[in-house]
DRENGU-230952 format. One record per residue (C-alpha): residue number from 1; residue in three letters; chain; x, y, z. Coordinates in nm, 4 decimals. Layout:
N
+---------+--------+------+----------+----------+----------+
! drentor ! lumtor ! nuti !       px !       py !       pz !
+---------+--------+------+----------+----------+----------+
!     NUM !    ALA !    A !        X !        Y !        Z !
...
+---------+--------+------+----------+----------+----------+
END
This chain:
352
+---------+--------+------+----------+----------+----------+
! drentor ! lumtor ! nuti !       px !       py !       pz !
+---------+--------+------+----------+----------+----------+
!       1 !    MET !    A !  10.0928 !  11.2185 !   6.8377 !
!       2 !    ASN !    A !   9.8335 !  11.1432 !   7.0903 !
!       3 !    LEU !    A !   9.6203 !  10.8804 !   7.0145 !
!       4 !    ARG !    A !   9.2764 !  10.8906 !   7.2287 !
!       5 !    TRP !    A !   9.2081 !  10.5296 !   7.1676 !
!       6 !    MET !    A !   9.5415 !  10.4455 !   7.3127 !
!       7 !    THR !    A !   9.4877 !  10.6266 !   7.6608 !
!       8 !    ILE !    A !   9.3123 !  10.4901 !   7.9349 !
!       9 !    THR !    A !   9.1895 !  10.7074 !   8.1853 !
!      10 !    LEU !    A !   9.1686 !  10.6427 !   8.5405 !
!      11 !    ALA !    A !   8.7894 !  10.7563 !   8.6016 !
!      12 !    VAL !    A !   8.4870 !  10.7711 !   8.3952 !
!      13 !    LEU !    A !   8.2616 !  10.8476 !   8.6767 !
!      14 !    SER !    A !   8.0082 !  11.1335 !   8.6215 !
!      15 !    ALA !    A !   8.1767 !  11.3780 !   8.8680 !
!      16 !    PHE !    A !   8.5228 !  11.2903 !   8.7212 !
!      17 !    ALA !    A !   8.4841 !  11.2290 !   8.3663 !
!      18 !    PRO !    A !   8.6581 !  11.4573 !   8.1218 !
!      19 !    GLY !    A !   8.5674 !  11.6022 !   7.8310 !
!      20 !    SER !    A !   8.8564 !  11.5668 !   7.6368 !
!      21 !    LEU !    A !   9.1572 !  11.3740 !   7.7114 !
!      22 !    TRP !    A !   9.3617 !  11.6152 !   7.5850 !
!      23 !    ALA !    A !   9.2567 !  11.9112 !   7.7681 !
!      24 !    PHE !    A !   9.4808 !  11.9148 !   8.0373 !
!      25 !    GLY !    A !   9.8410 !  12.0543 !   8.1550 !
!      26 !    GLU !    A !   9.9573 !  12.3085 !   8.3774 !
!      27 !    LYS !    A !  10.1022 !  12.6558 !   8.3711 !
!      28 !    CYS !    A !  10.4602 !  12.7097 !   8.2789 !
!      29 !    GLY !    A !  10.7048 !  12.7323 !   8.5571 !
!      30 !    PRO !    A !  11.0795 !  12.6879 !   8.5982 !
!      31 !    ILE !    A !  11.2064 !  12.3818 !   8.5100 !
!      32 !    PHE !    A !  11.3979 !  12.3524 !   8.8100 !
!      33 !    ALA !    A !  11.0941 !  12.3801 !   9.0106 !
!      34 !    SER !    A !  11.0066 !  11.9761 !   8.9215 !
!      35 !    GLU !    A !  11.1380 !  11.7083 !   9.1345 !
!      36 !    TYR !    A !  11.2686 !  11.4207 !   9.0058 !
!      37 !    ALA !    A !  11.3365 !  11.0283 !   9.0785 !
!      38 !    LYS !    A !  11.4888 !  10.7197 !   8.8997 !
!      39 !    GLN !    A !  11.7176 !  10.8967 !   8.6897 !
!      40 !    GLY !    A !  11.4367 !  11.1315 !   8.5465 !
!      41 !    GLN !    A !  11.1676 !  10.8802 !   8.5067 !
!      42 !    ILE !    A !  10.9833 !  11.0259 !   8.7410 !
!      43 !    GLU !    A !  10.8814 !  11.3783 !   8.7601 !
!      44 !    VAL !    A !  10.6736 !  11.5467 !   9.0168 !
!      45 !    ARG !    A !  10.5990 !  11.8702 !   8.8341 !
!      46 !    PRO !    A !  10.4954 !  12.1806 !   9.0909 !
!      47 !    SER !    A !  10.1098 !  12.1907 !   9.0838 !
!      48 !    GLY !    A !  10.1871 !  11.7910 !   9.1967 !
!      49 !    GLN !    A !  10.4120 !  11.8713 !   9.5084 !
!      50 !    LYS !    A !  10.0709 !  11.8598 !   9.7581 !
!      51 !    GLY !    A !  10.1213 !  11.5193 !   9.7037 !
!      52 !    PRO !    A !  10.4026 !  11.2595 !   9.7896 !
!      53 !    PRO !    A !  10.7659 !  11.3310 !   9.7235 !
!      54 !    ALA !    A !  10.9396 !  11.2015 !   9.3868 !
!      55 !    LYS !    A !  11.1381 !  10.9431 !   9.5909 !
!      56 !    ASP !    A !  10.7967 !  10.7818 !   9.7383 !
!      57 !    TYR !    A !  10.6785 !  10.7401 !   9.4151 !
!      58 !    ALA !    A !  10.9816 !  10.5510 !   9.2936 !
!      59 !    HIS !    A !  10.9545 !  10.3380 !   9.5864 !
!      60 !    THR !    A !  10.6170 !  10.2734 !   9.4944 !
!      61 !    VAL !    A !  10.6838 !  10.1258 !   9.1315 !
!      62 !    ASP !    A !  10.9890 !   9.9219 !   9.2890 !
!      63 !    LYS !    A !  10.7410 !   9.7683 !   9.5258 !
!      64 !    ILE !    A !  10.5098 !   9.6942 !   9.2280 !
!      65 !    ASN !    A !  10.7863 !   9.5223 !   9.0424 !
!      66 !    THR !    A !  10.8585 !   9.2750 !   9.3232 !
!      67 !    LEU !    A !  10.5308 !   9.1415 !   9.2697 !
!      68 !    LEU !    A !  10.5670 !   9.1186 !   8.9155 !
!      69 !    GLY !    A !  10.7062 !   8.7421 !   8.9237 !
!      70 !    ASP !    A !  10.8438 !   8.6610 !   8.5949 !
!      71 !    LEU !    A !  10.6491 !   8.9298 !   8.4239 !
!      72 !    ALA !    A !  10.8331 !   9.1948 !   8.1877 !
!      73 !    VAL !    A !  10.8682 !   9.5189 !   8.3889 !
!      74 !    PRO !    A !  10.7821 !   9.8303 !   8.1896 !
!      75 !    HIS !    A !  11.1038 !  10.0425 !   8.1841 !
!      76 !    GLU !    A !  11.0266 !  10.2490 !   7.9017 !
!      77 !    VAL !    A !  10.7319 !  10.4104 !   8.1274 !
!      78 !    GLN !    A !  10.7789 !  10.7920 !   8.1940 !
!      79 !    ILE !    A !  10.5455 !  10.9404 !   8.4935 !
!      80 !    HIS !    A !  10.4717 !  11.2902 !   8.5181 !
!      81 !    VAL !    A !  10.2528 !  11.4511 !   8.8056 !
!      82 !    ASP !    A !  10.0548 !  11.7177 !   8.8363 !
!      83 !    SER !    A !   9.7196 !  11.8643 !   8.9643 !
!      84 !    ALA !    A !   9.4995 !  11.6959 !   8.6702 !
!      85 !    PHE !    A !   9.3380 !  11.4490 !   8.8657 !
!      86 !    ILE !    A !   9.0739 !  11.3584 !   8.6186 !
!      87 !    PHE !    A !   9.3053 !  11.2988 !   8.3537 !
!      88 !    SER !    A !   9.5370 !  11.0537 !   8.5355 !
!      89 !    THR !    A !   9.6085 !  10.8390 !   8.2188 !
!      90 !    PHE !    A !   9.8171 !  10.5814 !   8.0834 !
!      91 !    ASN !    A !   9.9197 !  10.6221 !   7.6824 !
!      92 !    ALA !    A !   9.9526 !  10.2743 !   7.5610 !
!      93 !    GLN !    A !  10.1510 !  10.3970 !   7.2655 !
!      94 !    THR !    A !  10.4227 !  10.6321 !   7.4494 !
!      95 !    TYR !    A !  10.3922 !  10.4483 !   7.7982 !
!      96 !    LEU !    A !  10.3315 !  10.8103 !   7.9365 !
!      97 !    ILE !    A !  10.1666 !  10.7680 !   8.2680 !
!      98 !    SER !    A !   9.9929 !  11.0976 !   8.4107 !
!      99 !    VAL !    A !   9.9155 !  11.1020 !   8.7831 !
!     100 !    GLY !    A !   9.6770 !  11.3838 !   8.8691 !
!     101 !    VAL !    A !   9.7054 !  11.4453 !   9.2727 !
!     102 !    ARG !    A !   9.3575 !  11.4280 !   9.4361 !
!     103 !    PRO !    A !   9.2147 !  11.7581 !   9.4696 !
!     104 !    GLU !    A !   9.1197 !  11.8619 !   9.8641 !
!     105 !    LYS !    A !   8.7940 !  11.9601 !   9.7328 !
!     106 !    MET !    A !   8.6894 !  11.5716 !   9.7168 !
!     107 !    GLY !    A !   8.7791 !  11.5748 !  10.0739 !
!     108 !    LYS !    A !   9.0835 !  11.5658 !  10.2739 !
!     109 !    LYS !    A !   9.3071 !  11.2561 !  10.2702 !
!     110 !    HIS !    A !   9.6549 !  11.1442 !  10.3411 !
!     111 !    PRO !    A !   9.9101 !  11.2315 !  10.0607 !
!     112 !    ALA !    A !   9.9898 !  10.8668 !  10.0448 !
!     113 !    ILE !    A !   9.6329 !  10.8006 !   9.8912 !
!     114 !    ASN !    A !   9.7698 !  10.9430 !   9.5513 !
!     115 !    GLN !    A !   9.9956 !  10.6545 !   9.5476 !
!     116 !    ASN !    A !   9.7019 !  10.4347 !   9.4830 !
!     117 !    THR !    A !   9.6754 !  10.6509 !   9.1637 !
!     118 !    LEU !    A !   9.9954 !  10.5770 !   9.0399 !
!     119 !    MET !    A !   9.9978 !  10.2038 !   9.1144 !
!     120 !    HIS !    A !   9.6635 !  10.1785 !   8.9021 !
!     121 !    GLU !    A !   9.8335 !  10.3617 !   8.5850 !
!     122 !    TYR !    A !  10.1633 !  10.1879 !   8.6462 !
!     123 !    ALA !    A !   9.9558 !   9.8405 !   8.6247 !
!     124 !    HIS !    A !   9.8384 !   9.9285 !   8.2845 !
!     125 !    ALA !    A !  10.1927 !   9.9665 !   8.1543 !
!     126 !    VAL !    A !  10.3012 !   9.6250 !   8.3035 !
!     127 !    PHE !    A !   9.9664 !   9.4649 !   8.1654 !
!     128 !    GLU !    A !  10.0283 !   9.6609 !   7.8220 !
!     129 !    LYS !    A !  10.3693 !   9.5415 !   7.7843 !
!     130 !    ASN !    A !  10.3203 !   9.1684 !   7.8771 !
!     131 !    MET !    A !  10.0024 !   9.1320 !   7.6533 !
!     132 !    THR !    A !  10.1981 !   9.2798 !   7.3677 !
!     133 !    LEU !    A !  10.4775 !   9.0133 !   7.4436 !
!     134 !    LYS !    A !  10.2600 !   8.7233 !   7.4955 !
!     135 !    SER !    A !   9.9594 !   8.7710 !   7.2965 !
!     136 !    SER !    A !   9.9937 !   8.7469 !   6.9158 !
!     137 !    SER !    A !   9.6079 !   8.8572 !   6.8602 !
!     138 !    TYR !    A !   9.6616 !   9.1626 !   7.1114 !
!     139 !    LYS !    A !   9.9840 !   9.2456 !   6.9630 !
!     140 !    THR !    A !   9.7765 !   9.2335 !   6.6050 !
!     141 !    LEU !    A !   9.5246 !   9.4864 !   6.7328 !
!     142 !    ARG !    A !   9.7255 !   9.7272 !   6.8879 !
!     143 !    GLU !    A !   9.9555 !   9.7453 !   6.6249 !
!     144 !    GLU !    A !   9.6439 !   9.7859 !   6.3671 !
!     145 !    GLN !    A !   9.4865 !  10.0605 !   6.6036 !
!     146 !    ILE !    A !   9.8137 !  10.2622 !   6.6295 !
!     147 !    SER !    A !   9.8287 !  10.2311 !   6.2304 !
!     148 !    LEU !    A !   9.4769 !  10.3269 !   6.1732 !
!     149 !    HIS !    A !   9.5067 !  10.6117 !   6.3938 !
!     150 !    THR !    A !   9.8540 !  10.7710 !   6.2783 !
!     151 !    ARG !    A !   9.6722 !  10.7195 !   5.8961 !
!     152 !    GLU !    A !   9.4029 !  10.9296 !   5.9704 !
!     153 !    GLU !    A !   9.5632 !  11.2361 !   6.1245 !
!     154 !    ASN !    A !   9.8161 !  11.2120 !   5.8454 !
!     155 !    LEU !    A !   9.5278 !  11.2150 !   5.6053 !
!     156 !    HIS !    A !   9.3645 !  11.5108 !   5.7865 !
!     157 !    GLN !    A !   9.6525 !  11.7101 !   5.7637 !
!     158 !    GLN !    A !   9.6641 !  11.6582 !   5.3990 !
!     159 !    ASN !    A !   9.3275 !  11.7387 !   5.3680 !
!     160 !    ASP !    A !   9.3383 !  12.0720 !   5.5585 !
!     161 !    LEU !    A !   9.6666 !  12.1574 !   5.3270 !
!     162 !    LEU !    A !   9.4854 !  12.0954 !   4.9858 !
!     163 !    MET !    A !   9.1642 !  12.2792 !   5.1201 !
!     164 !    LEU !    A !   9.3601 !  12.5705 !   5.1901 !
!     165 !    GLU !    A !   9.5303 !  12.5521 !   4.8411 !
!     166 !    ARG !    A !   9.2128 !  12.5293 !   4.6780 !
!     167 !    ASP !    A !   9.0881 !  12.8184 !   4.7949 !
!     168 !    LYS !    A !   9.3804 !  12.9978 !   4.6406 !
!     169 !    LEU !    A !   9.2694 !  12.8679 !   4.3113 !
!     170 !    THR !    A !   9.0876 !  13.0672 !   4.0190 !
!     171 !    ASP !    A !   9.0868 !  12.8092 !   3.7510 !
!     172 !    PRO !    A !   8.8027 !  12.5788 !   3.7623 !
!     173 !    ALA !    A !   8.9540 !  12.3065 !   3.6113 !
!     174 !    LEU !    A !   9.2616 !  12.3021 !   3.8774 !
!     175 !    ARG !    A !   8.9856 !  12.3473 !   4.1459 !
!     176 !    GLN !    A !   8.7955 !  12.0498 !   4.0428 !
!     177 !    ASP !    A !   9.1269 !  11.8439 !   3.9937 !
!     178 !    MET !    A !   9.1778 !  11.9768 !   4.3813 !
!     179 !    ASP !    A !   8.8304 !  11.8743 !   4.4476 !
!     180 !    LYS !    A !   8.8796 !  11.4827 !   4.3258 !
!     181 !    LYS !    A !   9.1850 !  11.4940 !   4.5466 !
!     182 !    ILE !    A !   8.9940 !  11.6511 !   4.8496 !
!     183 !    TYR !    A !   8.6992 !  11.3568 !   4.7657 !
!     184 !    ASP !    A !   8.9471 !  11.0769 !   4.7820 !
!     185 !    ILE !    A !   9.0976 !  11.1456 !   5.0871 !
!     186 !    ILE !    A !   8.7507 !  11.1638 !   5.2741 !
!     187 !    LYS !    A !   8.6687 !  10.8524 !   5.1303 !
!     188 !    GLU !    A !   8.9874 !  10.7163 !   5.2446 !
!     189 !    ILE !    A !   8.9243 !  10.8483 !   5.6154 !
!     190 !    ASP !    A !   8.5349 !  10.7250 !   5.5902 !
!     191 !    SER !    A !   8.7243 !  10.3806 !   5.5225 !
!     192 !    ILE !    A !   8.9322 !  10.3893 !   5.8214 !
!     193 !    ALA !    A !   8.6356 !  10.4779 !   6.0260 !
!     194 !    GLU !    A !   8.4378 !  10.1978 !   5.9097 !
!     195 !    ARG !    A !   8.7172 !   9.9666 !   5.9958 !
!     196 !    ARG !    A !   8.7772 !  10.1011 !   6.3537 !
!     197 !    LYS !    A !   8.3947 !  10.0521 !   6.3768 !
!     198 !    GLU !    A !   8.4383 !   9.7041 !   6.2785 !
!     199 !    ILE !    A !   8.7074 !   9.6417 !   6.5773 !
!     200 !    SER !    A !   8.5515 !   9.8392 !   6.8651 !
!     201 !    ALA !    A !   8.4131 !   9.5760 !   7.0031 !
!     202 !    HIS !    A !   8.7678 !   9.4134 !   7.0574 !
!     203 !    TRP !    A !   8.9117 !   9.7003 !   7.1789 !
!     204 !    SER !    A !   8.6267 !   9.7679 !   7.4225 !
!     205 !    LEU !    A !   8.6737 !   9.4352 !   7.5407 !
!     206 !    ARG !    A !   9.0736 !   9.4654 !   7.5645 !
!     207 !    SER !    A !   9.0188 !   9.8287 !   7.7646 !
!     208 !    ALA !    A !   8.7740 !   9.6656 !   8.0183 !
!     209 !    VAL !    A !   9.0305 !   9.3900 !   8.0885 !
!     210 !    HIS !    A !   9.2967 !   9.6406 !   8.1469 !
!     211 !    GLU !    A !   9.1039 !   9.8132 !   8.4143 !
!     212 !    LEU !    A !   9.0237 !   9.4335 !   8.5681 !
!     213 !    PHE !    A !   9.3959 !   9.3836 !   8.6142 !
!     214 !    ALA !    A !   9.5065 !   9.7511 !   8.6973 !
!     215 !    ASP !    A !   9.2507 !   9.7444 !   8.9850 !
!     216 !    SER !    A !   9.3579 !   9.4248 !   9.1061 !
!     217 !    LEU !    A !   9.7424 !   9.4646 !   9.1119 !
!     218 !    SER !    A !   9.6234 !   9.8259 !   9.3075 !
!     219 !    ILE !    A !   9.4594 !   9.5897 !   9.5876 !
!     220 !    VAL !    A !   9.7355 !   9.3182 !   9.5879 !
!     221 !    ALA !    A !   9.9856 !   9.5635 !   9.6368 !
!     222 !    THR !    A !   9.7734 !   9.7916 !   9.9159 !
!     223 !    LYS !    A !   9.6252 !   9.4683 !  10.0477 !
!     224 !    ASP !    A !   9.3328 !   9.6890 !  10.0428 !
!     225 !    PRO !    A !   9.0079 !   9.6043 !   9.8633 !
!     226 !    LYS !    A !   8.8752 !   9.9803 !   9.8844 !
!     227 !    ALA !    A !   9.2332 !  10.0890 !   9.7339 !
!     228 !    MET !    A !   9.0309 !  10.2471 !   9.4265 !
!     229 !    SER !    A !   8.7293 !  10.3786 !   9.6162 !
!     230 !    LYS !    A !   8.9248 !  10.5650 !   9.8409 !
!     231 !    VAL !    A !   9.0827 !  10.7561 !   9.5981 !
!     232 !    LEU !    A !   8.7679 !  10.8117 !   9.3608 !
!     233 !    LYS !    A !   8.5031 !  10.8738 !   9.6773 !
!     234 !    SER !    A !   8.4176 !  11.2061 !   9.7429 !
!     235 !    THR !    A !   8.2710 !  11.3876 !  10.0127 !
!     236 !    ALA !    A !   8.0853 !  11.6335 !   9.8180 !
!     237 !    GLU !    A !   7.8470 !  11.3753 !   9.6694 !
!     238 !    SER !    A !   7.5893 !  11.1621 !   9.8212 !
!     239 !    TYR !    A !   7.6154 !  10.7820 !   9.7803 !
!     240 !    HIS !    A !   7.3194 !  10.5636 !   9.8456 !
!     241 !    PRO !    A !   7.4416 !  10.1569 !   9.9458 !
!     242 !    HIS !    A !   7.3856 !   9.9071 !   9.6535 !
!     243 !    THR !    A !   7.3521 !  10.2003 !   9.3910 !
!     244 !    SER !    A !   7.5162 !  10.1854 !   9.0125 !
!     245 !    THR !    A !   7.7357 !  10.4918 !   9.1268 !
!     246 !    VAL !    A !   7.8468 !  10.2805 !   9.4455 !
!     247 !    LEU !    A !   7.9536 !  10.0207 !   9.2387 !
!     248 !    GLN !    A !   8.1382 !  10.2055 !   9.0104 !
!     249 !    LEU !    A !   8.3662 !  10.2858 !   9.2827 !
!     250 !    ARG !    A !   8.5128 !   9.9588 !   9.2640 !
!     251 !    ASP !    A !   8.5132 !   9.8689 !   9.5961 !
!     252 !    PHE !    A !   8.6079 !   9.4965 !   9.6121 !
!     253 !    THR !    A !   8.3929 !   9.4012 !   9.8967 !
!     254 !    GLU !    A !   8.0387 !   9.5177 !   9.7420 !
!     255 !    GLY !    A !   7.9611 !   9.1675 !   9.6042 !
!     256 !    ARG !    A !   7.9540 !   9.0293 !   9.9359 !
!     257 !    HIS !    A !   7.6252 !   9.1876 !   9.9756 !
!     258 !    HIS !    A !   7.3178 !   9.0513 !   9.7575 !
!     259 !    LEU !    A !   7.2009 !   9.3818 !   9.6401 !
!     260 !    SER !    A !   7.4990 !   9.4591 !   9.4916 !
!     261 !    ARG !    A !   7.5010 !   9.1640 !   9.2762 !
!     262 !    GLN !    A !   7.1515 !   9.2068 !   9.1990 !
!     263 !    ARG !    A !   7.1908 !   9.5653 !   9.0963 !
!     264 !    TRP !    A !   7.4989 !   9.4392 !   8.8825 !
!     265 !    LYS !    A !   7.2873 !   9.1812 !   8.6912 !
!     266 !    LYS !    A !   6.9929 !   9.3890 !   8.6224 !
!     267 !    GLU !    A !   7.2195 !   9.6984 !   8.4763 !
!     268 !    TYR !    A !   7.5217 !   9.5695 !   8.3013 !
!     269 !    PRO !    A !   7.3658 !   9.5255 !   7.9816 !
!     270 !    PHE !    A !   7.2827 !   9.9115 !   8.0105 !
!     271 !    TYR !    A !   7.6176 !  10.0248 !   8.1469 !
!     272 !    SER !    A !   7.8629 !   9.7669 !   7.9778 !
!     273 !    GLN !    A !   7.6779 !   9.6347 !   7.6483 !
!     274 !    PHE !    A !   7.5169 !   9.9614 !   7.5335 !
!     275 !    GLY !    A !   7.7252 !  10.2627 !   7.7873 !
!     276 !    GLY !    A !   8.0469 !  10.1104 !   7.7007 !
!     277 !    ASP !    A !   8.1500 !  10.1068 !   8.0635 !
!     278 !    LEU !    A !   8.4774 !   9.9359 !   8.1128 !
!     279 !    TYR !    A !   8.4575 !   9.9133 !   8.4848 !
!     280 !    TYR !    A !   8.0882 !   9.7538 !   8.5241 !
!     281 !    ALA !    A !   8.1857 !   9.4707 !   8.2764 !
!     282 !    PHE !    A !   8.4186 !   9.2985 !   8.5521 !
!     283 !    LEU !    A !   8.2623 !   9.3864 !   8.8873 !
!     284 !    PRO !    A !   8.1623 !   9.0326 !   8.9480 !
!     285 !    ALA !    A !   8.5499 !   8.9233 !   8.8765 !
!     286 !    ARG !    A !   8.6860 !   9.1724 !   9.1228 !
!     287 !    TRP !    A !   8.4661 !   9.0961 !   9.3834 !
!     288 !    GLU !    A !   8.5378 !   8.6909 !   9.3925 !
!     289 !    LEU !    A !   8.9320 !   8.8195 !   9.3717 !
!     290 !    TRP !    A !   8.9022 !   8.9676 !   9.7096 !
!     291 !    GLN !    A !   8.6912 !   8.6694 !   9.8417 !
!     292 !    ILE !    A !   8.9710 !   8.4293 !   9.7254 !
!     293 !    VAL !    A !   9.2703 !   8.6518 !   9.8500 !
!     294 !    LYS !    A !   9.1657 !   8.8615 !  10.1799 !
!     295 !    THR !    A !   9.2901 !   8.5656 !  10.3985 !
!     296 !    ARG !    A !   9.5795 !   8.5243 !  10.2671 !
!     297 !    ILE !    A !   9.7313 !   8.8511 !  10.1015 !
!     298 !    GLY !    A !   9.8995 !   8.9356 !  10.4340 !
!     299 !    SER !    A !  10.1719 !   8.6671 !  10.3894 !
!     300 !    ALA !    A !  10.4588 !   8.8145 !  10.1613 !
!     301 !    ASN !    A !  10.5142 !   8.5107 !   9.9745 !
!     302 !    TYR !    A !  10.1780 !   8.4721 !   9.8800 !
!     303 !    GLN !    A !  10.1446 !   8.8361 !   9.7780 !
!     304 !    ARG !    A !  10.4272 !   8.7866 !   9.5113 !
!     305 !    THR !    A !  10.2180 !   8.4991 !   9.3351 !
!     306 !    VAL !    A !   9.8876 !   8.6735 !   9.2998 !
!     307 !    ILE !    A !   9.9843 !   8.9279 !   9.0243 !
!     308 !    PRO !    A !  10.1218 !   8.6674 !   8.7632 !
!     309 !    LYS !    A !   9.8735 !   8.4413 !   8.8014 !
!     310 !    VAL !    A !   9.6156 !   8.6784 !   8.7341 !
!     311 !    PHE !    A !   9.7781 !   8.8337 !   8.4448 !
!     312 !    ALA !    A !   9.8040 !   8.4396 !   8.2877 !
!     313 !    ILE !    A !   9.4344 !   8.4252 !   8.3639 !
!     314 !    LEU !    A !   9.3457 !   8.7496 !   8.1988 !
!     315 !    GLU !    A !   9.5712 !   8.6937 !   7.8952 !
!     316 !    ARG !    A !   9.4339 !   8.3537 !   7.8203 !
!     317 !    HIS !    A !   9.0600 !   8.4805 !   7.8518 !
!     318 !    LEU !    A !   9.1569 !   8.7855 !   7.6408 !
!     319 !    SER !    A !   9.3186 !   8.6317 !   7.4012 !
!     320 !    ALA !    A !   9.0633 !   8.3751 !   7.2940 !
!     321 !    GLU !    A !   8.7953 !   8.6442 !   7.2979 !
!     322 !    LEU !    A !   8.9996 !   8.8750 !   7.0782 !
!     323 !    ASN !    A !   9.0325 !   8.5667 !   6.8256 !
!     324 !    LYS !    A !   8.6552 !   8.5918 !   6.7641 !
!     325 !    GLY !    A !   8.4890 !   8.7775 !   6.5048 !
!     326 !    PRO !    A !   8.3400 !   9.1028 !   6.5528 !
!     327 !    GLU !    A !   7.9734 !   8.9918 !   6.5328 !
!     328 !    GLU !    A !   8.0593 !   8.7107 !   6.7932 !
!     329 !    LEU !    A !   8.1490 !   9.0058 !   7.0397 !
!     330 !    LYS !    A !   7.8755 !   9.2822 !   6.9976 !
!     331 !    PRO !    A !   7.7618 !   9.4842 !   7.1300 !
!     332 !    ARG !    A !   8.0535 !   9.6973 !   7.2462 !
!     333 !    GLY !    A !   8.2476 !   9.3570 !   7.3066 !
!     334 !    PHE !    A !   8.0151 !   9.2655 !   7.5920 !
!     335 !    LYS !    A !   7.8353 !   8.9815 !   7.4617 !
!     336 !    ASP !    A !   7.7826 !   8.6788 !   7.7225 !
!     337 !    LEU !    A !   7.9727 !   8.8960 !   8.0054 !
!     338 !    GLU !    A !   7.8015 !   8.7079 !   8.2455 !
!     339 !    ALA !    A !   7.9522 !   8.3753 !   8.0952 !
!     340 !    LEU !    A !   8.2838 !   8.5490 !   8.0202 !
!     341 !    ASN !    A !   8.3196 !   8.6723 !   8.4075 !
!     342 !    GLN !    A !   8.2011 !   8.3285 !   8.5420 !
!     343 !    ARG !    A !   8.4759 !   8.1312 !   8.3611 !
!     344 !    ILE !    A !   8.7341 !   8.3992 !   8.4959 !
!     345 !    ILE !    A !   8.6212 !   8.3380 !   8.8526 !
!     346 !    GLU !    A !   8.6467 !   7.9823 !   8.8042 !
!     347 !    ASP !    A !   9.0143 !   8.0613 !   8.6966 !
!     348 !    PHE !    A !   9.0710 !   8.2385 !   8.9774 !
!     349 !    ARG !    A !   8.9144 !   8.0025 !   9.2240 !
!     350 !    ARG !    A !   9.1337 !   7.7326 !   9.0490 !
!     351 !    GLU !    A !   9.4450 !   7.8654 !   9.0448 !
!     352 !    LEU !    A !   9.4931 !   8.1603 !   9.2963 !
+---------+--------+------+----------+----------+----------+
END
């Protein structure tokens, strides 16, 4: 069962935004045409073989695991590589990672660039696994989301069956009885939708912090502040300096320029608080992270300390926010966003 709210997609930029998280896949082909690594944990499907071989993706996973310190490794992950770039996702219920190879129409780059996509998605698995283990408020939210969506899916299926049965009935009394059953199911579906709305602010904030961690792990693993922007930037588009479009590429060096910072401060209420942009919300924290680590990330010993500390900081702040009532987090979970960024930044400065 696919739950859309449990799925995190690589890019929400306009050029890459999917219409549906589930409208992807590839044409059927012989199963022996896929490449496998890590005892089947990684599958590179035929359409994904323009990118790195399966063994290279396996090497990337192993490398990331060496950077986790005392964090739990998400061994349950399954990784599928295909050509559906815009649908590169991590499903937090099933721990399925989909990596889509970057298309050449975006501009030719070395196939190794696709490792950055894997790093980002695998980082989501690391965050989900460890937040579930370490944060009771996070675990409670996660379990409620899964329960709500599972129940809603079952109710829709029941409703569809009852509607089919109703259409076959000719006895008015039986039809009236069936209408009552259908009405009760619809009321319950509405009740679930209302509860989902109540906790949507918590979920949006959870997802934005997820993205901050995933990008952070990617830049630490690559030692490259442009790790994500290199994947997302397309030669088919024009990018003007310090615009919101450029900031959405998540180049960790953008914050050096005062015009970028001014742009974020001016536009975050629209993009994050009302637009629900998961990436825009914590750009200042991203920028500060690179400023802190850039002169020391070349040291392998230092590199191995960063991710566990970043996780501990984000877990602390996210758990505290999730313990607040819905009204305290509205709109979209990003109330007092500047202050939250600053609190995270202060901990980055003190602890990294």
